[in-house]
C-alpha positions as CSV (number, residue, x, y, z in Angstrom):
1,M,112.8,77.9,68.9
2,L,111.9,79.9,65.9
3,Y,108.4,79.1,64.4
4,G,109.8,79.2,61.0
5,A,108.6,82.0,58.6
6,L,110.9,84.4,57.7
7,P,110.7,87.7,56.2
8,H,113.9,87.1,53.6
9,E,113.4,86.6,49.9
10,S,116.2,85.1,49.7
11,V,116.5,80.8,50.6
12,Q,120.1,81.3,51.1
13,A,120.0,84.8,53.2
14,A,117.2,82.9,55.3
15,C,119.6,79.8,56.0
16,A,122.4,82.0,56.8
17,V,120.5,83.9,59.4
18,L,119.7,80.4,61.2
19,R,123.4,79.0,61.5
20,R,124.9,82.1,62.4
21,H,122.7,81.5,66.1
22,A,123.8,78.3,67.8
23,L,119.8,76.3,68.1
24,P,119.1,73.4,69.4
25,Y,116.6,73.3,66.3
26,V,117.4,74.7,62.6
27,A,113.9,75.4,61.6
28,W,112.4,74.7,57.5
29,P,112.3,78.5,56.5
30,Q,109.2,79.3,55.0
31,L,109.4,82.4,53.1
32,P,105.7,83.8,52.3
33,Q,107.9,87.3,50.8
34,R,109.6,85.2,48.3
35,H,106.4,83.6,46.5
36,F,102.7,83.1,47.1
37,F,103.8,79.4,47.2
38,E,105.3,79.7,50.8
39,R,102.6,81.2,52.6
40,S,101.5,78.5,55.5
41,I,97.9,78.2,54.0
42,V,99.7,77.0,50.6
43,Q,101.9,74.8,51.9
44,A,99.9,73.0,54.1
45,S,97.1,72.6,51.2
46,W,99.3,71.7,49.0
47,G,98.3,68.4,47.2
48,L,94.6,68.0,48.6
49,P,92.8,66.9,45.6
50,G,90.5,69.8,44.1
51,L,92.7,72.2,45.6
52,V,92.9,75.3,43.1
53,L,95.8,78.3,43.3
54,D,95.0,81.3,42.0
55,E,98.7,83.3,41.8
56,S,97.3,86.1,40.4
57,Q,94.1,86.7,43.2
58,R,97.2,85.4,46.2
59,R,94.1,82.9,46.5
60,V,93.6,79.2,47.5
61,Y,90.8,76.8,47.6
62,V,89.2,73.9,46.7
63,N,86.5,72.5,44.2
64,R,83.7,71.1,46.1
65,E,83.0,68.8,43.9
66,Q,85.9,67.8,42.8
67,T,87.3,66.8,46.3
68,L,84.6,65.0,47.7
69,A,84.5,63.0,44.5
70,A,88.3,62.5,44.8
71,L,88.6,61.5,48.7
72,P,87.6,58.0,49.3
73,Q,90.6,56.8,46.3
74,Y,92.4,59.4,48.9
75,T,91.9,58.0,52.2
76,I,92.3,54.5,50.9
77,A,95.9,55.4,49.4
78,F,96.6,56.5,53.2
79,M,95.6,53.8,54.8
80,Q,97.8,51.6,52.2
81,K,100.6,53.7,53.0
82,T,100.4,54.5,49.6
83,R,103.2,57.3,48.3
84,M,101.0,60.1,46.7
85,Q,103.1,61.9,44.1
86,S,100.4,65.0,44.4
87,A,101.6,65.7,47.9
88,E,105.3,65.4,47.5
89,W,107.3,68.7,48.5
90,S,108.4,70.5,45.9
91,Q,110.7,73.2,44.8
92,R,107.8,75.8,44.6
93,E,106.5,75.7,48.3
94,A,109.7,74.1,49.6
95,A,112.5,76.0,48.7
96,G,113.8,76.3,52.2
97,L,113.6,72.7,52.8
98,R,115.7,71.9,50.7
99,E,118.2,74.4,50.8
100,L,118.4,73.2,54.7
101,M,119.0,70.1,53.4
102,T,121.4,70.4,50.7
103,D,123.8,72.1,52.8
104,I,122.9,69.9,56.5
105,D,126.4,68.2,56.7
106,T,127.4,71.7,57.7
107,L,125.5,72.0,61.1
108,A,126.7,70.3,64.0
109,P,125.9,66.7,64.3
110,D,123.3,67.0,67.3
111,V,121.9,69.9,66.1
112,G,118.3,69.1,64.8
113,I,115.9,70.4,61.8
114,K,112.0,71.6,62.8
115,G,109.3,71.1,60.4
116,Q,105.8,73.3,61.0
117,L,102.2,72.9,59.0
118,L,99.3,74.1,59.6
119,G,96.7,71.9,62.1
120,P,93.6,70.6,60.7
121,I,91.6,73.4,62.7
122,S,93.1,76.1,61.1
123,L,93.7,74.8,58.0
124,A,90.2,73.9,57.8
125,A,89.2,77.2,59.3
126,Q,90.7,79.3,56.6
127,L,90.4,76.8,53.4
128,T,87.4,78.0,51.6
129,D,85.5,76.4,48.6
130,E,85.0,78.0,46.0
131,H,82.0,79.8,47.3
132,Q,84.1,80.9,50.6
133,Q,82.8,78.3,52.8
134,P,85.1,77.4,55.5
135,L,86.2,72.9,55.0
136,L,85.4,73.3,58.9
137,A,81.5,73.5,57.8
138,D,81.3,70.6,56.5
139,P,82.1,67.4,58.5
140,A,83.0,65.2,55.1
141,L,85.6,68.4,54.0
142,F,86.4,67.8,57.2
143,E,87.4,65.0,57.1
144,G,89.3,65.1,54.1
145,V,92.0,67.9,55.2
146,V,92.6,65.5,58.4
147,I,93.6,63.3,56.3
148,H,95.8,65.5,53.9
149,C,96.8,66.8,57.2
150,C,98.2,62.9,58.4
151,V,99.6,62.8,55.0
152,R,101.5,65.7,54.8
153,A,102.5,65.8,58.6
154,R,104.4,62.3,57.9
155,L,105.7,63.1,54.5
156,Q,107.4,66.3,55.9
157,A,108.7,64.0,58.6
158,D,110.2,61.7,56.2
159,S,111.9,64.6,54.7
160,M,113.7,65.8,57.1
161,M,114.3,62.3,59.2
162,C,116.7,61.0,56.1
163,A,119.4,63.4,57.6
164,N,119.8,61.0,60.5
165,R,119.4,63.4,62.8
166,P,116.6,64.6,65.9
167,A,113.6,65.7,63.5
168,M,110.7,67.2,64.4
169,V,106.9,68.2,63.5
170,C,105.4,71.2,64.7
171,L,101.1,72.0,64.3
172,E,100.5,75.3,64.6
173,E,97.2,76.0,65.5
174,P,96.6,79.7,65.6
175,F,92.9,78.8,64.9
176,Y,92.1,76.0,67.8
177,D,89.9,78.4,69.9
178,V,86.9,78.0,67.3
179,M,86.2,75.0,68.7
180,H,84.8,76.8,71.3
181,S,82.0,79.0,69.4
182,P,78.7,77.8,69.8
183,F,78.6,78.2,66.2
184,M,80.1,74.8,65.2
185,T,78.7,72.4,63.5
186,I,81.4,69.1,64.6
187,E,81.2,68.5,68.2
188,R,84.5,69.7,70.2
189,D,85.5,66.3,71.2
190,E,85.9,65.5,67.7
191,L,88.1,68.5,66.8
192,L,90.5,67.1,69.5
193,V,90.4,63.8,68.3
194,A,91.2,64.7,64.7
195,L,94.1,67.1,66.6
196,A,95.6,63.8,68.1
197,R,95.1,61.7,64.7
198,V,97.0,63.9,63.0
199,V,99.4,64.5,65.9
200,L,99.9,60.3,65.9
201,A,100.3,60.3,62.2
202,I,103.7,62.3,62.9
203,P,106.8,59.5,63.2
204,C,109.5,62.0,65.0
205,Q,109.5,64.3,67.7
206,R,105.6,66.3,67.4
207,A,105.4,69.4,68.3
208,L,102.4,71.9,69.2
209,T,102.0,76.0,69.1
210,L,98.8,77.7,70.5
211,R,97.9,80.8,71.3
212,C,98.0,82.2,74.8
213,G,94.9,82.4,77.0
214,T,94.1,79.1,75.1
215,P,92.9,76.1,77.9
216,L,95.3,73.6,77.5
217,G,93.4,70.8,80.0
218,E,92.9,68.8,77.2
219,I,95.9,69.6,75.3
220,V,98.5,68.3,77.8
221,Q,96.9,65.0,77.3
222,L,98.3,65.1,74.0
223,P,100.9,62.6,73.2
224,I,103.6,65.7,72.0
225,D,106.8,66.5,72.5
226,V,106.9,70.1,72.8
227,L,104.1,72.9,73.7
228,I,104.7,76.1,72.5
229,V,102.5,79.1,74.0
230,T,102.7,81.4,71.2
231,H,101.5,85.5,71.6
232,W,102.4,84.9,75.5
233,E,100.3,87.9,77.3
234,D,100.6,87.7,81.4
235,D,96.9,88.2,81.5
236,L,95.8,85.6,79.6
237,A,98.4,82.9,81.2
238,D,96.7,82.5,84.1
239,D,97.1,80.6,87.1
240,Q,95.2,77.5,85.4
241,V,97.5,77.7,82.5
242,I,100.5,77.5,84.7
243,A,99.2,74.5,86.3
244,D,98.5,73.1,82.9
245,L,101.6,74.2,82.0
246,V,103.6,72.6,85.1
247,R,102.0,69.3,84.7
248,A,102.9,69.1,81.4
249,L,106.4,69.7,82.3
250,S,106.1,67.0,84.8
251,N,105.2,64.8,82.5
252,G,108.1,65.0,80.4
253,M,106.9,67.2,77.8
254,R,108.8,70.4,76.9
255,V,107.1,73.7,77.3
256,G,107.1,77.1,75.3
257,I,106.9,80.4,75.9
258,G,106.5,82.8,73.2
259,V,107.4,86.0,75.1
260,V,110.2,87.6,73.2
261,P,108.0,90.5,71.2
262,V,108.6,91.1,67.4
263,G,109.5,94.6,66.7
264,A,111.9,97.2,67.3
265,L,113.7,97.5,70.6
266,N,115.2,99.9,72.4
267,V,118.0,99.2,75.4
268,A,114.6,99.7,77.8
269,E,112.3,97.4,76.7
270,I,115.1,94.7,76.3
271,A,115.8,94.6,79.8
272,Y,112.4,94.8,80.3
273,I,111.7,91.4,78.3
274,D,114.6,89.6,80.6
275,A,112.7,90.6,83.8
276,R,108.9,89.8,82.4
277,V,110.9,85.9,81.5
278,Y,112.0,86.0,85.2
279,A,108.8,87.1,86.8
280,I,107.2,83.9,84.9
281,I,109.6,81.6,86.0
282,Q,109.2,82.6,89.4
283,R,105.4,81.5,88.8
284,F,106.2,78.4,87.4
285,L,108.1,78.0,90.8
286,L,105.3,79.1,92.4
287,A,103.1,76.6,91.0
288,G,105.6,73.9,91.7
289,A,108.2,73.3,88.5
290,T,111.6,72.7,90.2
291,P,114.5,74.6,88.6
292,E,115.7,71.2,87.3
293,A,112.6,70.5,85.3
294,L,112.6,74.5,83.5
295,R,116.2,74.2,83.0
296,S,116.2,70.8,81.2
297,G,112.3,71.1,79.6
298,L,111.7,75.1,79.0
299,V,111.7,77.0,75.6
300,I,112.1,80.6,74.9
301,A,110.6,81.4,71.9
302,P,109.5,85.0,70.4
303,S,105.8,85.8,70.6
304,Q,104.7,85.2,66.8
305,S,106.0,84.1,63.6
306,L,108.7,86.4,62.2
307,G,107.6,86.0,58.4
308,Q,105.8,89.3,58.0
309,A,108.4,91.7,60.1
310,P,110.9,94.0,57.9
311,V,114.3,91.6,57.9
312,D,116.5,93.7,60.3
313,Q,114.2,93.4,62.9
314,A,113.6,89.3,62.7
315,E,116.8,89.0,62.5
316,A,117.2,91.0,66.0
317,V,114.5,89.2,67.7
318,I,116.3,86.0,66.4
319,A,119.4,87.1,68.1
320,L,117.3,88.9,71.1
321,T,115.2,84.8,71.5
322,C,118.9,83.4,71.3
323,T,120.5,85.6,74.6
324,T,117.0,85.8,76.4
325,A,117.3,81.7,77.0
326,A,121.3,82.0,77.5
327,A,120.3,84.6,80.4
328,V,117.3,82.2,81.0
329,D,119.5,78.9,81.4
330,A,122.0,81.3,83.5
331,L,119.1,81.9,86.0
332,L,118.2,78.3,86.7
333,V,121.9,77.3,86.8
334,Q,122.1,80.1,90.0
335,L,118.7,78.3,91.4
336,I,119.6,75.0,91.1
337,G,123.1,75.7,93.0
338,G,120.9,77.5,95.6
339,Y,118.3,74.7,95.8
340,T,121.5,71.9,96.2
341,E,123.5,73.4,98.6
């Protein structure tokens, strides 16, 4: 499974790469190298009242007074499920989605569409006001971000569900660990509830990405279908992380490991990746997962976003992710045969 961002400057070239591989979900290609508006923070914040997009300085922020003044009406509109035109996807920041949907019928009918969006914690941690203060530092502004993320997640799902095929929205929370900071002014439980609210606003399949090393005990209780751990580092994935992921698998959740490195690889390194993934599978088995559960629930992903990689490397990582997943599947089939004979 891919996260979404690709380094191509051509929408057509990015979609062509995705169509060359047998992916169960085709990710909406976000192209940050194509335009400033396709950066994840811009796409996530688009339509938020008081938003300022300074293309010349490549800066995105909010005007605090305008945002605070508009939030009550914005919240009422959300509660009444009024469609907010300002938050609609546009050609300026969603060219990849429009291109993908244009030729969607060329994909096999069982292939799904995957969107992605910065989650409320990570968006509010990075988005600032005009004074460079993160919105996460202000409970009122953070509440506005949560409402806005609910709006954007729902609109994104609606756009993809029009194709009448499986749809998934993945929330990306690379700054999730900020909730454990002693300098946070918002309670940790409130942040978790905020994330859950955005998850529940998604009317299709729900996915979440977190960095390796993040405590997962609370996360595996969220109503999500896929949990992907990015930047997988074996020394950070301690026994408790593995145990939590096995628990998620046993509860019917799919679990992704972002283990395919993003960078130039030689033949020896590629062989090492297979060995490393097999060792991870062994850890899952020792923690109580069955080969059947792993075959139906394990997802192989790149270690991180491909948006900043050179184009040739990004395309090689996509191909390697697919071949690694196929090798893992073959191994699990063998293990299942050994278990049942």
